[in-house]
N, C-alpha and C positions, 0 to 999 in steps of 0.2 A: 947425487942421489937420483936415480931414475925410477919413476913410478911405473909399475906394470899394471895395466888394467885387465880385468877378466873380460870375456866376451859379454857376460851379463851386465857388467858395469858400463862397458862401451855402448851396448844397446840402450841402456837406460839413459845415458848421457845424450846419445844421438836422438832418441825419441823426444827427450825434453827440449832439444833445440831444433827439432823438425827435420832431421835427416831421414830421407826416404831410402831404406835399405833394399828396396826393389831396384834402386838406381845405383847406390853406392855399396861397396863390399864391406861387410861388418869387420872382417879381419884387417883390412887396410885402414879402416877408420880407427880400430883399436890400436894398431901400431902407431898411427899418426898422433893419437892422443898422448902417448908416452913421449914421443919426440917433441911435440909442442910444449908440453909441461916442462920437460928438461931444458929446452932452449930458452923459454921465458924465465925460468928460475935462475938459470945461469946469468942471463942478462941483468936481472934484478939484483943478484948478488954482486956483480961487478959495479953496478951503479951505486949500491950501498957502500961499497968499499971506497968509492971516489968522493963520498960526501964527508 
């Protein structure tokens, strides 16, 4: 399951963690969020299967 973030969601998340969108591209950050969530979720699921 891959979570897609809207630009508004990505901006809110970024602002909450201190991302400077004058330095970092919002669209790249948004895409990276989806990849990071998917990758971590997949790893957690594999770890849970091993327990």
